[in-house]
Structure formats: C-alpha cells, structure tokens
N, CA, C and O atoms as a GROMACS GRO file, in nm:
protein
  644
    1MET      N    1   7.231  -4.003   9.249
    1MET     CA    2   7.353  -3.929   9.256
    1MET      C    3   7.320  -3.781   9.246
    1MET      O    4   7.241  -3.743   9.160
    2VAL      N    5   7.376  -3.698   9.328
    2VAL     CA    6   7.354  -3.554   9.332
    2VAL      C    7   7.461  -3.487   9.247
    2VAL      O    8   7.581  -3.511   9.263
    3LYS      N    9   7.412  -3.400   9.154
    3LYS     CA   10   7.508  -3.328   9.070
    3LYS      C   11   7.531  -3.189   9.132
    3LYS      O   12   7.438  -3.127   9.183
    4THR      N   13   7.651  -3.144   9.126
    4THR     CA   14   7.684  -3.011   9.175
    4THR      C   15   7.730  -2.925   9.058
    4THR      O   16   7.791  -2.976   8.963
    5ARG      N   17   7.703  -2.799   9.063
    5ARG     CA   18   7.745  -2.706   8.958
    5ARG      C   19   7.872  -2.638   9.002
    5ARG      O   20   7.896  -2.615   9.121
    6SER      N   21   7.950  -2.607   8.907
    6SER     CA   22   8.074  -2.538   8.941
    6SER      C   23   8.043  -2.392   8.971
    6SER      O   24   7.944  -2.339   8.920
    7PRO      N   25   8.124  -2.328   9.051
    7PRO     CA   26   8.103  -2.186   9.083
    7PRO      C   27   8.111  -2.099   8.958
    7PRO      O   28   8.043  -1.997   8.950
    8ILE      N   29   8.191  -2.139   8.860
    8ILE     CA   30   8.204  -2.062   8.737
    8ILE      C   31   8.072  -2.065   8.660
    8ILE      O   32   8.027  -1.962   8.611
    9MET      N   33   8.012  -2.183   8.650
    9MET     CA   34   7.884  -2.196   8.579
    9MET      C   35   7.777  -2.113   8.648
    9MET      O   36   7.697  -2.047   8.582
   10GLY      N   37   7.774  -2.114   8.779
   10GLY     CA   38   7.676  -2.035   8.855
   10GLY      C   39   7.695  -1.886   8.831
   10GLY      O   40   7.597  -1.812   8.818
   11ALA      N   41   7.819  -1.841   8.825
   11ALA     CA   42   7.849  -1.701   8.801
   11ALA      C   43   7.804  -1.660   8.661
   11ALA      O   44   7.754  -1.549   8.642
   12MET      N   45   7.822  -1.750   8.561
   12MET     CA   46   7.782  -1.720   8.424
   12MET      C   47   7.629  -1.709   8.414
   12MET      O   48   7.577  -1.620   8.346
   13VAL      N   49   7.559  -1.800   8.481
   13VAL     CA   50   7.413  -1.794   8.480
   13VAL      C   51   7.366  -1.665   8.546
   13VAL      O   52   7.276  -1.598   8.495
   14LEU      N   53   7.425  -1.630   8.659
   14LEU     CA   54   7.388  -1.507   8.730
   14LEU      C   55   7.416  -1.383   8.644
   14LEU      O   56   7.333  -1.292   8.637
   15ALA      N   57   7.532  -1.380   8.578
   15ALA     CA   58   7.567  -1.267   8.493
   15ALA      C   59   7.468  -1.254   8.377
   15ALA      O   60   7.428  -1.144   8.342
   16THR      N   61   7.428  -1.368   8.318
   16THR     CA   62   7.332  -1.366   8.209
   16THR      C   63   7.198  -1.310   8.256
   16THR      O   64   7.137  -1.229   8.186
   17LEU      N   65   7.154  -1.354   8.373
   17LEU     CA   66   7.027  -1.304   8.427
   17LEU      C   67   7.034  -1.154   8.458
   17LEU      O   68   6.938  -1.081   8.432
   18VAL      N   69   7.146  -1.110   8.512
   18VAL     CA   70   7.163  -0.968   8.544
   18VAL      C   71   7.160  -0.885   8.416
   18VAL      O   72   7.093  -0.782   8.410
   19LEU      N   73   7.234  -0.930   8.312
   19LEU     CA   74   7.236  -0.856   8.185
   19LEU      C   75   7.098  -0.855   8.120
   19LEU      O   76   7.056  -0.752   8.067
   20ALA      N   77   7.029  -0.966   8.124
   20ALA     CA   78   6.895  -0.973   8.068
   20ALA      C   79   6.802  -0.878   8.143
   20ALA      O   80   6.721  -0.810   8.081
   21GLY      N   81   6.814  -0.874   8.273
   21GLY     CA   82   6.732  -0.783   8.353
   21GLY      C   83   6.762  -0.638   8.323
   21GLY      O   84   6.671  -0.555   8.316
   22ALA      N   85   6.891  -0.606   8.303
   22ALA     CA   86   6.928  -0.469   8.270
   22ALA      C   87   6.872  -0.432   8.134
   22ALA      O   88   6.826  -0.319   8.115
   23SER      N   89   6.874  -0.524   8.042
   23SER     CA   90   6.820  -0.498   7.909
   23SER      C   91   6.669  -0.473   7.916
   23SER      O   92   6.619  -0.380   7.853
   24VAL      N   93   6.598  -0.554   7.992
   24VAL     CA   94   6.454  -0.535   8.007
   24VAL      C   95   6.425  -0.403   8.075
   24VAL      O   96   6.334  -0.330   8.036
   25SER      N   97   6.503  -0.370   8.178
   25SER     CA   98   6.481  -0.246   8.250
   25SER      C   99   6.501  -0.126   8.157
   25SER      O  100   6.425  -0.029   8.165
   26ALA      N  101   6.601  -0.131   8.071
   26ALA     CA  102   6.625  -0.021   7.978
   26ALA      C  103   6.508  -0.008   7.880
   26ALA      O  104   6.467   0.104   7.850
   27GLN      N  105   6.456  -0.120   7.831
   27GLN     CA  106   6.342  -0.116   7.740
   27GLN      C  107   6.219  -0.061   7.810
   27GLN      O  108   6.144   0.019   7.754
   28GLU      N  109   6.198  -0.105   7.934
   28GLU     CA  110   6.083  -0.055   8.009
   28GLU      C  111   6.096   0.095   8.031
   28GLU      O  112   5.997   0.168   8.022
   29ALA      N  113   6.216   0.142   8.059
   29ALA     CA  114   6.238   0.285   8.081
   29ALA      C  115   6.206   0.363   7.954
   29ALA      O  116   6.145   0.469   7.960
   30GLU      N  117   6.248   0.310   7.838
   30GLU     CA  118   6.220   0.379   7.712
   30GLU      C  119   6.070   0.383   7.685
   30GLU      O  120   6.018   0.487   7.643
   31SER      N  121   6.001   0.274   7.708
   31SER     CA  122   5.859   0.270   7.676
   31SER      C  123   5.775   0.348   7.776
   31SER      O  124   5.663   0.388   7.746
   32SER      N  125   5.827   0.370   7.896
   32SER     CA  126   5.750   0.443   7.994
   32SER      C  127   5.780   0.592   7.993
   32SER      O  128   5.714   0.670   8.062
   33SER      N  129   5.881   0.634   7.915
   33SER     CA  130   5.909   0.776   7.910
   33SER      C  131   5.792   0.847   7.841
   33SER      O  132   5.729   0.792   7.751
   34GLU      N  133   5.765   0.969   7.886
   34GLU     CA  134   5.649   1.042   7.835
   34GLU      C  135   5.672   1.082   7.690
   34GLU      O  136   5.778   1.136   7.658
   35PRO      N  137   5.577   1.058   7.603
   35PRO     CA  138   5.594   1.094   7.462
   35PRO      C  139   5.592   1.245   7.442
   35PRO      O  140   5.534   1.319   7.522
   36ALA      N  141   5.655   1.288   7.334
   36ALA     CA  142   5.649   1.430   7.299
   36ALA      C  143   5.504   1.466   7.268
   36ALA      O  144   5.430   1.381   7.218
   37PRO      N  145   5.462   1.591   7.296
   37PRO     CA  146   5.324   1.628   7.267
   37PRO      C  147   5.294   1.615   7.118
   37PRO      O  148   5.377   1.646   7.033
   38ALA      N  149   5.175   1.568   7.090
   38ALA     CA  150   5.133   1.553   6.951
   38ALA      C  151   5.106   1.692   6.892
   38ALA      O  152   5.065   1.784   6.962
   39ASP      N  153   5.130   1.703   6.764
   39ASP     CA  154   5.097   1.828   6.696
   39ASP      C  155   4.945   1.846   6.700
   39ASP      O  156   4.870   1.750   6.694
   40ALA      N  157   4.904   1.970   6.709
   40ALA     CA  158   4.761   1.997   6.722
   40ALA      C  159   4.709   2.072   6.600
   40ALA      O  160   4.782   2.144   6.532
   41ILE      N  161   4.581   2.054   6.574
   41ILE     CA  162   4.510   2.129   6.471
   41ILE      C  163   4.398   2.206   6.539
   41ILE      O  164   4.319   2.149   6.615
   42VAL      N  165   4.393   2.335   6.512
   42VAL     CA  166   4.290   2.421   6.568
   42VAL      C  167   4.211   2.479   6.451
   42VAL      O  168   4.266   2.549   6.366
   43ASN      N  169   4.082   2.450   6.448
   43ASN     CA  170   3.994   2.506   6.347
   43ASN      C  171   3.935   2.636   6.402
   43ASN      O  172   3.878   2.638   6.511
   44VAL      N  173   3.950   2.743   6.325
   44VAL     CA  174   3.907   2.875   6.371
   44VAL      C  175   3.806   2.932   6.272
   44VAL      O  176   3.832   2.941   6.152
   45THR      N  177   3.690   2.970   6.325
   45THR     CA  178   3.588   3.037   6.245
   45THR      C  179   3.601   3.187   6.266
   45THR      O  180   3.609   3.235   6.379
   46LEU      N  181   3.604   3.260   6.155
   46LEU     CA  182   3.608   3.406   6.159
   46LEU      C  183   3.476   3.458   6.103
   46LEU      O  184   3.430   3.414   5.998
   47GLN      N  185   3.416   3.551   6.176
   47GLN     CA  186   3.288   3.609   6.131
   47GLN      C  187   3.274   3.748   6.190
   47GLN      O  188   3.348   3.785   6.280
   48GLU      N  189   3.178   3.824   6.140
   48GLU     CA  190   3.150   3.953   6.199
   48GLU      C  191   3.087   3.932   6.335
   48GLU      O  192   2.981   3.869   6.339
   49PHE      N  193   3.138   3.975   6.440
   49PHE     CA  194   3.275   4.016   6.467
   49PHE      C  195   3.325   3.929   6.580
   49PHE      O  196   3.322   3.969   6.697
   50ALA      N  197   3.372   3.811   6.545
   50ALA     CA  198   3.418   3.714   6.645
   50ALA      C  199   3.524   3.623   6.585
   50ALA      O  200   3.527   3.597   6.465
   51VAL      N  201   3.612   3.576   6.672
   51VAL     CA  202   3.711   3.473   6.641
   51VAL      C  203   3.673   3.353   6.727
   51VAL      O  204   3.671   3.363   6.850
   52ILE      N  205   3.642   3.239   6.662
   52ILE     CA  206   3.587   3.125   6.735
   52ILE      C  207   3.670   2.999   6.707
   52ILE      O  208   3.646   2.929   6.608
   53PRO      N  209   3.769   2.970   6.794
   53PRO     CA  210   3.846   2.846   6.776
   53PRO      C  211   3.768   2.728   6.833
   53PRO      O  212   3.683   2.744   6.920
   54ASP      N  213   3.796   2.607   6.781
   54ASP     CA  214   3.726   2.489   6.833
   54ASP      C  215   3.784   2.441   6.966
   54ASP      O  216   3.730   2.348   7.027
   55THR      N  217   3.892   2.502   7.011
   55THR     CA  218   3.949   2.476   7.142
   55THR      C  219   4.019   2.603   7.189
   55THR      O  220   4.062   2.685   7.107
   56LEU      N  221   4.030   2.620   7.320
   56LEU     CA  222   4.097   2.738   7.375
   56LEU      C  223   4.234   2.706   7.431
   56LEU      O  224   4.301   2.794   7.484
   57SER      N  225   4.277   2.578   7.418
   57SER     CA  226   4.405   2.537   7.475
   57SER      C  227   4.459   2.416   7.400
   57SER      O  228   4.385   2.323   7.367
   58VAL      N  229   4.590   2.419   7.374
   58VAL     CA  230   4.658   2.306   7.310
   58VAL      C  231   4.794   2.288   7.375
   58VAL      O  232   4.847   2.382   7.434
   59PRO      N  233   4.852   2.167   7.366
   59PRO     CA  234   4.988   2.148   7.416
   59PRO      C  235   5.088   2.214   7.320
   59PRO      O  236   5.063   2.228   7.201
   60ALA      N  237   5.202   2.252   7.375
   60ALA     CA  238   5.308   2.315   7.296
   60ALA      C  239   5.352   2.222   7.184
   60ALA      O  240   5.344   2.100   7.196
   61GLY      N  241   5.396   2.281   7.075
   61GLY     CA  242   5.443   2.204   6.960
   61GLY      C  243   5.406   2.276   6.832
   61GLY      O  244   5.377   2.396   6.833
   62ASP      N  245   5.408   2.203   6.722
   62ASP     CA  246   5.368   2.260   6.594
   62ASP      C  247   5.216   2.262   6.587
   62ASP      O  248   5.151   2.157   6.587
   63ILE      N  249   5.161   2.381   6.583
   63ILE     CA  250   5.016   2.398   6.584
   63ILE      C  251   4.972   2.448   6.447
   63ILE      O  252   5.022   2.549   6.397
   64THR      N  253   4.877   2.376   6.388
   64THR     CA  254   4.820   2.417   6.260
   64THR      C  255   4.686   2.484   6.286
   64THR      O  256   4.599   2.428   6.352
   65PHE      N  257   4.672   2.604   6.234
   65PHE     CA  258   4.546   2.677   6.244
   65PHE      C  259   4.480   2.673   6.107
   65PHE      O  260   4.538   2.714   6.007
   66ASN      N  261   4.357   2.622   6.103
   66ASN     CA  262   4.275   2.623   5.983
   66ASN      C  263   4.172   2.733   6.003
   66ASN      O  264   4.079   2.717   6.082
   67ALA      N  265   4.186   2.843   5.932
   67ALA     CA  266   4.096   2.957   5.948
   67ALA      C  267   3.995   2.960   5.835
   67ALA      O  268   4.031   2.953   5.717
   68THR      N  269   3.867   2.970   5.872
   68THR     CA  270   3.758   2.979   5.774
   68THR      C  271   3.679   3.106   5.800
   68THR      O  272   3.634   3.131   5.912
   69ASN      N  273   3.662   3.186   5.696
   69ASN     CA  274   3.585   3.309   5.708
   69ASN      C  275   3.442   3.281   5.662
   69ASN      O  276   3.417   3.254   5.545
   70ILE      N  277   3.347   3.288   5.758
   70ILE     CA  278   3.207   3.267   5.722
   70ILE      C  279   3.132   3.400   5.706
   70ILE      O  280   3.011   3.402   5.688
   71GLY      N  281   3.208   3.511   5.714
   71GLY     CA  282   3.152   3.644   5.687
   71GLY      C  283   3.042   3.686   5.783
   71GLY      O  284   3.061   3.684   5.904
   72PRO      N  285   2.930   3.724   5.733
   72PRO     CA  286   2.878   3.700   5.598
   72PRO      C  287   2.918   3.804   5.494
   72PRO      O  288   2.893   3.785   5.375
   73MET      N  289   2.981   3.916   5.536
   73MET     CA  290   3.007   4.022   5.438
   73MET      C  291   3.154   4.059   5.426
   73MET      O  292   3.200   4.088   5.315
   74ASP      N  293   3.228   4.059   5.536
   74ASP     CA  294   3.364   4.115   5.537
   74ASP      C  295   3.473   4.010   5.523
   74ASP      O  296   3.457   3.895   5.562
   75ALA      N  297   3.584   4.054   5.465
   75ALA     CA  298   3.707   3.974   5.467
   75ALA      C  299   3.761   3.978   5.610
   75ALA      O  300   3.736   4.073   5.684
   76HIS      N  301   3.834   3.873   5.649
   76HIS     CA  302   3.895   3.867   5.781
   76HIS      C  303   4.033   3.802   5.769
   76HIS      O  304   4.066   3.743   5.666
   77GLU      N  305   4.112   3.814   5.874
   77GLU     CA  306   4.243   3.750   5.882
   77GLU      C  307   4.258   3.690   6.021
   77GLU      O  308   4.180   3.720   6.112
   78LEU      N  309   4.359   3.604   6.037
   78LEU     CA  310   4.388   3.547   6.169
   78LEU      C  311   4.532   3.581   6.205
   78LEU      O  312   4.626   3.545   6.134
   79VAL      N  313   4.549   3.652   6.316
   79VAL     CA  314   4.681   3.690   6.366
   79VAL      C  315   4.700   3.619   6.499
   79VAL      O  316   4.613   3.623   6.586
   80ILE      N  317   4.817   3.554   6.516
   80ILE     CA  318   4.850   3.485   6.641
   80ILE      C  319   4.953   3.570   6.714
   80ILE      O  320   5.061   3.597   6.662
   81VAL      N  321   4.919   3.613   6.835
   81VAL     CA  322   5.002   3.705   6.913
   81VAL      C  323   5.036   3.641   7.046
   81VAL      O  324   4.948   3.591   7.116
   82ARG      N  325   5.164   3.642   7.082
   82ARG     CA  326   5.206   3.595   7.216
   82ARG      C  327   5.219   3.717   7.306
   82ARG      O  328   5.287   3.814   7.271
   83THR      N  329   5.153   3.711   7.422
   83THR     CA  330   5.151   3.824   7.514
   83THR      C  331   5.106   3.778   7.652
   83THR      O  332   5.042   3.673   7.665
   84ASP      N  333   5.139   3.855   7.753
   84ASP     CA  334   5.085   3.830   7.887
   84ASP      C  335   4.958   3.912   7.911
   84ASP      O  336   4.892   3.896   8.014
   85LEU      N  337   4.926   3.999   7.818
   85LEU     CA  338   4.808   4.085   7.833
   85LEU      C  339   4.681   4.010   7.794
   85LEU      O  340   4.684   3.925   7.705
   86PRO      N  341   4.570   4.042   7.859
   86PRO     CA  342   4.442   3.986   7.814
   86PRO      C  343   4.410   4.036   7.674
   86PRO      O  344   4.454   4.145   7.635
   87ALA      N  345   4.336   3.959   7.599
   87ALA     CA  346   4.303   3.994   7.460
   87ALA      C  347   4.240   4.132   7.449
   87ALA      O  348   4.266   4.205   7.353
   88SER      N  349   4.158   4.168   7.545
   88SER     CA  350   4.088   4.297   7.540
   88SER      C  351   4.177   4.416   7.570
   88SER      O  352   4.137   4.530   7.547
   89ASP      N  353   4.299   4.392   7.621
   89ASP     CA  354   4.385   4.502   7.664
   89ASP      C  355   4.508   4.523   7.578
   89ASP      O  356   4.602   4.591   7.620
   90LEU      N  357   4.510   4.468   7.457
   90LEU     CA  358   4.626   4.489   7.371
   90LEU      C  359   4.637   4.635   7.331
   90LEU      O  360   4.535   4.703   7.316
   91PRO      N  361   4.758   4.685   7.313
   91PRO     CA  362   4.774   4.824   7.270
   91PRO      C  363   4.720   4.844   7.129
   91PRO      O  364   4.732   4.756   7.044
   92THR      N  365   4.660   4.959   7.105
   92THR     CA  366   4.601   4.987   6.974
   92THR      C  367   4.662   5.111   6.910
   92THR      O  368   4.722   5.196   6.976
   93ARG      N  369   4.645   5.116   6.780
   93ARG     CA  370   4.683   5.235   6.705
   93ARG      C  371   4.567   5.334   6.707
   93ARG      O  372   4.460   5.306   6.760
   94GLU      N  373   4.591   5.448   6.650
   94GLU     CA  374   4.488   5.553   6.647
   94GLU      C  375   4.361   5.508   6.574
   94GLU      O  376   4.251   5.553   6.607
   95ASP      N  377   4.376   5.419   6.475
   95ASP     CA  378   4.259   5.374   6.398
   95ASP      C  379   4.184   5.258   6.465
   95ASP      O  380   4.087   5.208   6.408
   96GLY      N  381   4.226   5.216   6.584
   96GLY     CA  382   4.158   5.110   6.658
   96GLY      C  383   4.213   4.971   6.636
   96GLY      O  384   4.168   4.877   6.701
   97ALA      N  385   4.309   4.956   6.544
   97ALA     CA  386   4.371   4.826   6.520
   97ALA      C  387   4.473   4.796   6.630
   97ALA      O  388   4.528   4.887   6.691
   98PHE      N  389   4.497   4.668   6.654
   98PHE     CA  390   4.603   4.625   6.745
   98PHE      C  391   4.736   4.675   6.689
   98PHE      O  392   4.763   4.661   6.570
   99ASP      N  393   4.818   4.734   6.775
   99ASP     CA  394   4.950   4.785   6.734
   99ASP      C  395   5.050   4.670   6.734
   99ASP      O  396   5.103   4.632   6.838
  100GLU      N  397   5.075   4.615   6.616
  100GLU     CA  398   5.160   4.497   6.601
  100GLU      C  399   5.305   4.522   6.638
  100GLU      O  400   5.382   4.426   6.654
  101ASP      N  401   5.346   4.650   6.652
  101ASP     CA  402   5.484   4.683   6.687
  101ASP      C  403   5.500   4.723   6.833
  101ASP      O  404   5.610   4.759   6.875
  102ALA      N  405   5.395   4.718   6.911
  102ALA     CA  406   5.399   4.762   7.051
  102ALA      C  407   5.476   4.664   7.139
  102ALA      O  408   5.484   4.545   7.110
  103ASP      N  409   5.534   4.717   7.247
  103ASP     CA  410   5.600   4.633   7.347
  103ASP      C  411   5.497   4.548   7.419
  103ASP      O  412   5.382   4.589   7.435
  104GLY      N  413   5.538   4.429   7.461
  104GLY     CA  414   5.450   4.344   7.540
  104GLY      C  415   5.366   4.248   7.458
  104GLY      O  416   5.285   4.174   7.514
  105ALA      N  417   5.383   4.250   7.327
  105ALA     CA  418   5.307   4.159   7.241
  105ALA      C  419   5.393   4.127   7.119
  105ALA      O  420   5.452   4.215   7.058
  106GLU      N  421   5.399   3.999   7.085
  106GLU     CA  422   5.481   3.954   6.971
  106GLU      C  423   5.392   3.879   6.871
  106GLU      O  424   5.330   3.779   6.906
  107VAL      N  425   5.388   3.929   6.748
  107VAL     CA  426   5.313   3.860   6.643
  107VAL      C  427   5.394   3.736   6.604
  107VAL      O  428   5.508   3.746   6.561
  108ILE      N  429   5.331   3.618   6.620
  108ILE     CA  430   5.396   3.491   6.589
  108ILE      C  431   5.369   3.450   6.445
  108ILE      O  432   5.456   3.395   6.378
  109GLY      N  433   5.248   3.476   6.397
  109GLY     CA  434   5.214   3.438   6.261
  109GLY      C  435   5.082   3.499   6.220
  109GLY      O  436   5.010   3.558   6.301
  110GLU      N  437   5.054   3.484   6.090
  110GLU     CA  438   4.932   3.545   6.037
  110GLU      C  439   4.885   3.470   5.914
  110GLU      O  440   4.964   3.431   5.828
  111ILE      N  441   4.756   3.449   5.908
  111ILE     CA  442   4.691   3.404   5.786
  111ILE      C  443   4.628   3.528   5.727
  111ILE      O  444   4.535   3.586   5.783
  112GLU      N  445   4.680   3.567   5.611
  112GLU     CA  446   4.639   3.693   5.547
  112GLU      C  447   4.490   3.697   5.516
  112GLU      O  448   4.420   3.596   5.529
  113GLU      N  449   4.445   3.811   5.477
  113GLU     CA  450   4.305   3.840   5.449
  113GLU      C  451   4.236   3.730   5.368
  113GLU      O  452   4.282   3.690   5.261
  114LEU      N  453   4.124   3.682   5.424
  114LEU     CA  454   4.045   3.577   5.362
  114LEU      C  455   3.912   3.633   5.314
  114LEU      O  456   3.843   3.704   5.388
  115ALA      N  457   3.877   3.602   5.190
  115ALA     CA  458   3.746   3.639   5.139
  115ALA      C  459   3.640   3.553   5.209
  115ALA      O  460   3.671   3.447   5.263
  116VAL      N  461   3.517   3.598   5.209
  116VAL     CA  462   3.407   3.521   5.266
  116VAL      C  463   3.402   3.385   5.197
  116VAL      O  464   3.406   3.376   5.074
  117GLY      N  465   3.394   3.280   5.277
  117GLY     CA  466   3.388   3.143   5.226
  117GLY      C  467   3.523   3.076   5.210
  117GLY      O  468   3.529   2.956   5.186
  118ALA      N  469   3.632   3.151   5.224
  118ALA     CA  470   3.766   3.095   5.204
  118ALA      C  471   3.819   3.031   5.332
  118ALA      O  472   3.783   3.071   5.443
  119THR      N  473   3.905   2.931   5.315
  119THR     CA  474   3.976   2.866   5.424
  119THR      C  475   4.124   2.861   5.389
  119THR      O  476   4.160   2.825   5.277
  120GLU      N  477   4.208   2.897   5.483
  120GLU     CA  478   4.354   2.889   5.467
  120GLU      C  479   4.412   2.831   5.595
  120GLU      O  480   4.350   2.837   5.702
  121SER      N  481   4.532   2.774   5.584
  121SER     CA  482   4.598   2.713   5.699
  121SER      C  483   4.740   2.767   5.714
  121SER      O  484   4.802   2.811   5.617
  122GLY      N  485   4.787   2.763   5.836
  122GLY     CA  486   4.925   2.798   5.867
  122GLY      C  487   4.968   2.720   5.989
  122GLY      O  488   4.886   2.691   6.077
  123THR      N  489   5.097   2.685   5.995
  123THR     CA  490   5.150   2.608   6.107
  123THR      C  491   5.266   2.684   6.170
  123THR      O  492   5.355   2.732   6.101
  124TRP      N  493   5.262   2.693   6.304
  124TRP     CA  494   5.366   2.761   6.379
  124TRP      C  495   5.405   2.677   6.499
  124TRP      O  496   5.320   2.610   6.559
  125ALA      N  497   5.533   2.681   6.536
  125ALA     CA  498   5.582   2.615   6.657
  125ALA      C  499   5.554   2.710   6.773
  125ALA      O  500   5.612   2.818   6.783
  126LEU      N  501   5.463   2.668   6.862
  126LEU     CA  502   5.425   2.753   6.975
  126LEU      C  503   5.477   2.695   7.105
  126LEU      O  504   5.462   2.576   7.132
  127GLU      N  505   5.537   2.781   7.184
  127GLU     CA  506   5.586   2.745   7.317
  127GLU      C  507   5.474   2.768   7.418
  127GLU      O  508   5.378   2.839   7.390
  128PRO      N  509   5.486   2.708   7.538
  128PRO     CA  510   5.384   2.732   7.640
  128PRO      C  511   5.370   2.881   7.670
  128PRO      O  512   5.468   2.955   7.675
  129GLY      N  513   5.246   2.923   7.690
  129GLY     CA  514   5.222   3.062   7.725
  129GLY      C  515   5.084   3.108   7.684
  129GLY      O  516   5.002   3.030   7.634
  130HIS      N  517   5.060   3.236   7.705
  130HIS     CA  518   4.933   3.299   7.671
  130HIS      C  519   4.944   3.363   7.533
  130HIS      O  520   5.043   3.429   7.501
  131TYR      N  521   4.841   3.343   7.454
  131TYR     CA  522   4.835   3.397   7.318
  131TYR      C  523   4.700   3.465   7.298
  131TYR      O  524   4.606   3.444   7.375
  132VAL      N  525   4.691   3.544   7.195
  132VAL     CA  526   4.565   3.604   7.152
  132VAL      C  527   4.550   3.573   7.004
  132VAL      O  528   4.643   3.590   6.925
  133LEU      N  529   4.431   3.528   6.967
  133LEU     CA  530   4.395   3.510   6.826
  133LEU      C  531   4.305   3.627   6.789
  133LEU      O  532   4.209   3.655   6.861
  134LEU      N  533   4.335   3.697   6.679
  134LEU     CA  534   4.258   3.816   6.647
  134LEU      C  535   4.255   3.842   6.497
  134LEU      O  536   4.335   3.789   6.420
  135CYS      N  537   4.161   3.926   6.458
  135CYS     CA  538   4.156   3.982   6.324
  135CYS      C  539   4.196   4.128   6.338
  135CYS      O  540   4.141   4.200   6.421
  136ASN      N  541   4.292   4.172   6.256
  136ASN     CA  542   4.343   4.307   6.271
  136ASN      C  543   4.316   4.394   6.147
  136ASN      O  544   4.384   4.494   6.126
  137LEU      N  545   4.218   4.354   6.067
  137LEU     CA  546   4.186   4.434   5.950
  137LEU      C  547   4.114   4.563   5.989
  137LEU      O  548   4.037   4.568   6.085
  138VAL      N  549   4.142   4.666   5.914
  138VAL     CA  550   4.070   4.792   5.926
  138VAL      C  551   4.013   4.820   5.787
  138VAL      O  552   4.087   4.828   5.689
  139GLN      N  553   3.881   4.836   5.780
  139GLN     CA  554   3.812   4.857   5.652
  139GLN      C  555   3.726   4.982   5.662
  139GLN      O  556   3.686   5.025   5.770
  140MET      N  557   3.699   5.036   5.547
  140MET     CA  558   3.605   5.149   5.540
  140MET      C  559   3.466   5.092   5.516
  140MET      O  560   3.444   5.017   5.422
  141GLU      N  561   3.373   5.129   5.601
  141GLU     CA  562   3.234   5.083   5.592
  141GLU      C  563   3.144   5.206   5.600
  141GLU      O  564   3.140   5.272   5.704
  142ASP      N  565   3.074   5.235   5.493
  142ASP     CA  566   2.985   5.352   5.488
  142ASP      C  567   3.058   5.480   5.525
  142ASP      O  568   3.006   5.564   5.598
  143GLY      N  569   3.182   5.494   5.474
  143GLY     CA  570   3.261   5.613   5.498
  143GLY      C  571   3.327   5.620   5.634
  143GLY      O  572   3.393   5.719   5.667
  144GLU      N  573   3.311   5.516   5.715
  144GLU     CA  574   3.370   5.512   5.849
  144GLU      C  575   3.472   5.401   5.857
  144GLU      O  576   3.458   5.296   5.794
  145SER      N  577   3.577   5.424   5.937
  145SER     CA  578   3.679   5.323   5.960
  145SER      C  579   3.624   5.217   6.056
  145SER      O  580   3.565   5.249   6.158
  146GLU      N  581   3.646   5.091   6.019
  146GLU     CA  582   3.596   4.978   6.099
  146GLU      C  583   3.716   4.888   6.135
  146GLU      O  584   3.764   4.811   6.052
  147ALA      N  585   3.762   4.900   6.261
  147ALA     CA  586   3.875   4.819   6.309
  147ALA      C  587   3.820   4.691   6.370
  147ALA      O  588   3.751   4.695   6.472
  148HIS      N  589   3.849   4.578   6.308
  148HIS     CA  590   3.792   4.450   6.353
  148HIS      C  591   3.837   4.414   6.494
  148HIS      O  592   3.758   4.361   6.571
  149TYR      N  593   3.963   4.442   6.531
  149TYR     CA  594   4.007   4.417   6.668
  149TYR      C  595   3.921   4.497   6.766
  149TYR      O  596   3.872   4.444   6.866
  150GLN      N  597   3.904   4.624   6.738
  150GLN     CA  598   3.827   4.713   6.826
  150GLN      C  599   3.682   4.669   6.836
  150GLN      O  600   3.615   4.697   6.936
  151MET      N  601   3.632   4.599   6.734
  151MET     CA  602   3.493   4.553   6.732
  151MET      C  603   3.476   4.417   6.800
  151MET      O  604   3.368   4.358   6.795
  152GLY      N  605   3.584   4.366   6.862
  152GLY     CA  606   3.573   4.243   6.941
  152GLY      C  607   3.620   4.116   6.872
  152GLY      O  608   3.590   4.006   6.919
  153MET      N  609   3.693   4.129   6.762
  153MET     CA  610   3.742   4.008   6.693
  153MET      C  611   3.874   3.963   6.755
  153MET      O  612   3.981   3.978   6.695
  154TRP      N  613   3.864   3.908   6.875
  154TRP     CA  614   3.980   3.856   6.946
  154TRP      C  615   3.935   3.753   7.048
  154TRP      O  616   3.819   3.751   7.089
  155ILE      N  617   4.029   3.666   7.088
  155ILE     CA  618   4.002   3.569   7.193
  155ILE      C  619   4.133   3.526   7.258
  155ILE      O  620   4.235   3.512   7.190
  156ASP      N  621   4.130   3.505   7.388
  156ASP     CA  622   4.246   3.452   7.460
  156ASP      C  623   4.265   3.305   7.427
  156ASP      O  624   4.167   3.232   7.409
  157PHE      N  625   4.391   3.260   7.420
  157PHE     CA  626   4.426   3.124   7.380
  157PHE      C  627   4.548   3.080   7.459
  157PHE      O  628   4.643   3.157   7.473
  158GLU      N  629   4.548   2.957   7.511
  158GLU     CA  630   4.659   2.907   7.592
  158GLU      C  631   4.731   2.793   7.525
  158GLU      O  632   4.670   2.707   7.462
  159VAL      N  633   4.864   2.793   7.539
  159VAL     CA  634   4.947   2.680   7.497
  159VAL      C  635   5.012   2.626   7.624
  159VAL      O  636   5.083   2.698   7.694
  160THR      N  637   4.986   2.499   7.653
  160THR     CA  638   5.030   2.438   7.777
  160THR      C  639   5.161   2.361   7.757
  160THR      O  640   5.199   2.327   7.645
  161ALA      N  641   5.228   2.337   7.868
  161ALA     CA  642   5.356   2.264   7.864
  161ALA      C  643   5.333   2.117   7.835
  161ALA      O  644   5.429   2.041   7.829
   0.00000   0.00000   0.00000
C-alpha cells in the first residue's frame, strides 16, 4: 500500500528545513565575519641615540608600548607622534628638540623620562596612519645642549587598517 502525505505536512517539513537553513546561514555569517584586530604589544629599546621597536607596523587598536632604556649613560623617553611627515622632517625648536606644539604633528602619548635600565609601559588607542616614535629629551652634556631628537632618536612607525 502506498502512503501519501498531506500537503499541510509537506509544507510544515519544508518550512522547518527553510528555518533551519536560515539559522545555519546566520551562524555561518557570524563565524565568517572578520574579527576585530587584536591588541598589539610593541617592545621598544631606547639607547644612545636610537629608538628600536621590535616591529615597524601594527594593526589599529589598543597598542601597548613597553619602553626599555638600555642607555648606557643617558635617560630617555618615548613619545608617540601622529603625523604625515617623515620622522627626520619634524619641526624643531631652537634647542633642536621636536616642537610638540607645531602644526602637522600630534603627540598621542608619552612614556616619561626613564633611567638607564628602567622599563615602563603605556597603552594608547591608535588609528590607522603614520606615526613617529622618538625621544625628545634635551640634556646638558659637557656644557653643551644635547637634543636627543636632533641626534637621531626617532623612527617612522605605521598603524594599518
């Protein structure tokens, strides 16, 4: 004997399959969406006279900078500047320091003066763009002014989308 299904039962089965498929499709869409960029950690070595990050590029987001001053003699700091200018072309003050108030460059954050051997950290939300990492201390050395930026303590740094 051949059994036949009612049209109502067929419609219910079809509706169940369609709803189940929609549910799976929604889950697949959620799992395939691109994740937010992971927060990054950048280790930066400061020394006479260089700024040396362990990477030159990170994705946008909350970026933690761990700055370590290996000296061997001078204190240093880490200043994060957003600008379209190359690191070597930032505006300077009369004493050779980067002019933190100049147009075309925005100071995003700073890890204050570190003694030799010290490590400090700071975290900032960085948007995509070009940045400069630099030391902007000016010290007297043998009766002469020593501007760390002017002496080459800077590096270009990129934050990607």
